[in-house]
C-alpha positions, 0 to 999 in steps of 0.5 A, a space after each residue: 201118287 203110287 197109282 199115278 207112278 205105276 201107271 206111268 211107268 206101265 210096261 206093255 206086256 204084249 209087246 215085250 213077250 211078242 220078242 221073247 225068244 222061244 227059249 226064255 219064255 220061261 224068264 220072261 214069265 218069271 219076270 212078269 211074274 214077279 213083276 205082278 206081284 210087286 205093283 199089286 202090293 204098291 198099289 195096295 200101299 195108300 199114298 200117304 202113310 197113315 198118319 200117328 196119333 200123338 196124343 195117345 202117346 203124349 198120355 201113354 208115355 210117361 216121360 215129359 217130351 220124348 213125344 215131341 222130340 220123337 214127332 219132330 224127328 219123325 216129320 224131319 224124315 224126308 225119304 228122297 225119291 230116285 232121279 231118273 238120269 237115264 231118261 233122257 239117253 234112254 228117249 234118244 236111243 229110241 228116237 234113234 231107232 225110230 228113225 233108223 227103223 222108218 229108214 230102213 222101211 222105207 229103202 225096204 219099199 224101195 227095194 220092193 217096188 224094184 223087185 216088183 218092175 223086175 218079177 214083171 218083167 220076167 213074167 211078160 218076157 218070151 218063154 226061155 225055151 222060145 227064145 232065140 239069141 237077139 230074144 236072151 240079149 235084148 232081155 238079158 244085155 249081159 249075155 251079149 257078147 262083146 266082140 271087142 273084147 274077145 274077138 274070136 270067142 268061141 276059138 281061140 286066136 291064132 297066137 294062143 295055139 
């Protein structure tokens, strides 16, 4: 059972190590070393504790009923395993993070396609040193002068003098 529990809770150390910043690499290595030591110690232990030879103790111990009492108490002991209370919350957070990451990737792909179209526009336009004012205004409409808004540009109106 212990090997099955370890297998279920295995950590992907390669993926974890990729996310560790360089200034925390020593702490990460210490954590991994300690985790490996604990997991190897856990896997070396048997799944169930060794069975006690109660008949040997009955022969050896002179007081009658003492071994029977110890055996009854020993068999009554149940070591509770910790209950996972945070697993559902962590799984929900992981799913939420995956959804936000997928939406970010989708939005990034859309931005990339938009920027590639814009880059293609810049590659296919007339070189800037060979452009006329009309070519400039056609390529970049925001550079066209608004004569309604600024009718006297580049000069100031007479009333402002």
